[in-house]
C-alpha positions as CSV (number, residue, x, y, z in Angstrom):
1,A,0.0,0.0,0.0
2,V,2.8,2.4,0.9
3,L,4.7,1.6,-2.4
4,K,1.5,2.1,-4.5
5,A,0.9,5.4,-2.8
6,Q,4.5,6.5,-3.5
7,V,4.2,5.5,-7.2
8,Q,1.0,7.4,-7.6
9,S,2.5,10.5,-5.9
10,A,5.5,10.2,-8.3
11,R,3.2,10.1,-11.3
12,R,1.4,13.2,-10.2
13,G,4.7,15.0,-9.8
14,D,4.1,15.8,-6.1
15,V,7.9,15.5,-5.4
16,P,11.0,15.7,-7.6
17,A,11.7,12.5,-9.5
18,A,15.0,11.8,-7.7
19,Q,13.3,12.1,-4.3
20,A,10.4,9.9,-5.4
21,L,12.7,7.2,-6.7
22,G,14.7,7.3,-3.4
23,E,11.5,6.9,-1.3
24,I,10.3,4.0,-3.5
25,E,13.7,2.3,-3.2
26,D,13.7,2.6,0.6
27,T,10.2,1.0,0.7
28,V,11.3,-1.9,-1.6
29,D,14.4,-2.4,0.7
30,R,12.2,-2.5,3.8
31,A,9.8,-4.9,2.2
32,T,12.6,-7.2,1.0
33,R,14.1,-7.3,4.5
34,L,10.7,-8.1,6.0
35,A,10.1,-10.9,3.6
36,N,13.6,-12.4,4.2
37,Q,13.0,-12.2,8.0
38,M,9.7,-13.9,7.8
39,L,11.3,-16.7,5.8
40,A,14.1,-16.9,8.4
41,L,11.6,-17.2,11.2
42,A,9.9,-20.1,9.4
43,K,13.3,-21.7,8.6
44,V,14.3,-21.9,12.3
45,A,11.5,-24.4,12.9
46,Q,12.6,-26.4,9.9
47,V,16.2,-26.5,10.8
48,R,15.7,-27.4,14.4
49,Q,14.0,-30.6,13.3
50,Q,17.0,-31.7,11.4
51,A,19.1,-34.4,13.2
52,D,22.3,-34.0,11.2
53,V,23.9,-31.3,13.4
54,T,27.6,-30.8,12.7
55,A,30.3,-28.8,14.6
56,T,30.6,-25.2,13.5
57,A,33.4,-22.7,14.2
58,F,31.3,-19.9,15.8
59,D,34.3,-17.5,15.8
60,A,34.7,-17.9,12.0
61,V,31.0,-17.2,11.6
62,V,31.2,-14.0,13.7
63,R,34.2,-12.7,11.7
64,E,32.5,-13.4,8.4
65,V,29.3,-11.7,9.4
66,A,31.2,-8.6,10.7
67,L,33.0,-8.5,7.4
68,D,29.7,-8.7,5.5
69,L,28.3,-5.8,7.4
70,S,31.5,-3.7,7.5
71,P,30.1,-1.2,4.9
72,L,27.3,-0.4,7.2
73,I,29.7,0.0,10.1
74,A,32.0,2.3,8.0
75,R,29.0,4.3,6.8
76,R,28.1,5.3,10.4
77,E,31.8,5.8,11.3
78,L,31.5,3.5,14.3
79,D,34.4,2.8,16.6
80,F,34.3,-0.9,15.9
81,S,36.1,-3.7,17.9
82,L,36.0,-7.4,17.6
83,H,37.5,-10.1,19.8
84,A,36.6,-13.7,19.2
85,E,38.1,-16.7,21.0
86,A,38.1,-20.1,19.1
87,V,34.7,-21.6,19.8
88,T,33.2,-24.7,18.2
89,L,29.5,-25.4,18.7
90,P,27.2,-28.3,17.9
91,A,24.9,-26.1,15.8
92,H,23.8,-25.5,12.2
93,E,26.0,-22.8,10.6
94,W,22.9,-21.1,9.3
95,M,21.5,-20.6,12.8
96,L,24.7,-19.1,14.1
97,R,25.1,-16.9,11.1
98,E,21.4,-15.6,11.2
99,L,21.7,-15.0,15.0
100,T,24.9,-13.0,14.6
101,R,23.7,-11.0,11.6
102,N,20.5,-9.9,13.3
103,L,22.2,-8.9,16.5
104,L,24.9,-7.0,14.7
105,H,22.4,-5.3,12.4
106,N,20.4,-4.2,15.4
107,A,23.5,-2.9,17.1
108,I,24.6,-0.9,14.1
109,R,21.1,0.6,13.6
110,H,20.9,1.8,17.2
111,S,24.4,3.1,17.5
112,P,24.7,6.9,16.9
113,P,27.5,7.8,14.3
114,G,31.0,7.8,15.8
115,R,30.0,5.8,18.9
116,P,31.6,2.5,20.0
117,L,30.4,-0.9,18.7
118,G,32.0,-4.1,20.0
119,I,31.7,-7.8,19.6
120,L,33.1,-10.2,22.1
121,L,33.0,-14.0,21.8
122,D,34.4,-15.9,24.7
123,R,33.8,-19.2,26.6
124,T,33.9,-21.0,29.8
125,A,34.4,-24.8,30.3
126,T,30.7,-25.4,29.4
127,E,29.3,-22.4,27.6
128,A,30.0,-19.9,24.8
129,R,29.0,-16.3,25.2
130,L,28.5,-13.7,22.5
131,T,28.2,-10.1,23.6
132,M,27.2,-7.4,21.2
133,S,27.7,-3.9,22.7
134,D,26.3,-0.8,21.0
135,G,26.5,2.8,22.0
136,G,22.8,3.5,21.7
137,P,20.2,4.7,24.1
138,G,19.5,1.3,25.7
139,I,16.0,0.1,26.4
140,D,13.2,0.6,28.9
141,A,12.9,-2.2,31.4
142,E,9.2,-2.6,30.7
143,L,9.8,-2.8,26.9
144,A,12.6,-5.4,27.1
145,P,10.4,-8.6,27.3
146,R,8.2,-7.5,24.4
147,L,11.1,-7.0,22.1
148,F,11.4,-10.7,21.6
149,Q,7.8,-10.9,20.3
150,P,7.3,-10.9,16.5
151,F,6.5,-7.4,15.0
152,S,7.4,-5.6,18.3
153,A,9.8,-2.9,17.3
154,G,11.9,-0.8,19.6
155,A,12.1,2.9,20.3
156,G,10.8,5.0,17.5
157,G,9.2,2.0,15.8
158,S,12.2,1.4,13.6
159,G,12.8,-2.0,12.0
160,S,10.4,-4.8,11.3
161,G,10.2,-6.1,14.8
162,L,11.3,-9.6,13.7
163,G,15.1,-9.5,14.3
164,L,15.1,-10.3,18.0
165,A,12.2,-12.7,17.6
166,I,14.4,-14.7,15.2
167,C,17.3,-14.5,17.6
168,Q,15.3,-15.8,20.5
169,Q,13.9,-18.7,18.4
170,I,17.4,-19.7,17.4
171,V,18.8,-19.4,20.9
172,Q,16.0,-21.5,22.3
173,A,16.6,-24.1,19.6
174,L,20.2,-24.3,20.7
175,G,19.4,-24.6,24.4
176,G,20.7,-21.2,25.3
177,R,19.5,-17.9,26.6
178,I,19.6,-14.3,25.4
179,E,19.5,-11.1,27.5
180,L,19.3,-7.4,26.8
181,I,21.3,-5.4,29.4
182,N,21.6,-1.6,29.6
183,R,25.2,-0.5,30.1
184,A,25.5,2.4,32.5
185,H,28.3,4.9,33.4
186,G,28.1,7.8,35.8
187,G,24.4,7.1,36.5
188,R,23.3,7.2,32.8
189,V,22.8,4.6,30.1
190,V,25.6,4.7,27.6
191,G,24.7,1.6,25.5
192,L,23.1,-1.8,25.3
193,D,24.7,-5.3,25.6
194,A,22.9,-8.1,23.8
195,V,24.3,-11.3,25.5
196,V,23.8,-14.8,24.1
197,T,24.9,-17.8,26.1
198,L,25.0,-21.2,24.4
199,P,26.0,-24.6,25.7
200,L,29.2,-26.2,24.2
201,D,27.7,-29.7,24.7
202,A,24.9,-30.8,22.4
203,S,23.4,-32.9,25.1
204,S,22.7,-29.7,27.1
205,A,20.5,-28.3,24.3
């Protein structure tokens, strides 16, 4: 409906042609992302039923996703850092890639230009932990639980509201947990940590 209205407006000449094409392109991009995320949400259920789970190098996946999204990081001139210990998990590579991509995309979108953005992947004897730290405004405590529900967008209503729902479905399928924690300094919120903890042993999932 939005796209059709924009096309009709462009035909009437309500706005300059270049502006109209830019608005139409933005709408197409948003619709494409929404469709891809809806397919991903459906794919989680499909993949979790597969029994042929192989070992995946989580650290390699994290680095590859960061490289894929590096143009977005550079565009916002973020102070980016990445530290990833060697971690191998009994998980489908697609799940780990989709999880990392959604979390990093969220962190990029909510970090103001020039602010820090960090990825930390470390481990204990039994668990792997992925922490995505942005420099955004954080979240309200009352809003946090709803952010994992499909089509529940964050502050300002930006995004499709599916990214964190996909992340939670993946984390639950892998027997882990995900938390959103405001990071404070000097009595004020300076960013948000999205923390994912996953078991290293498939029998724990």
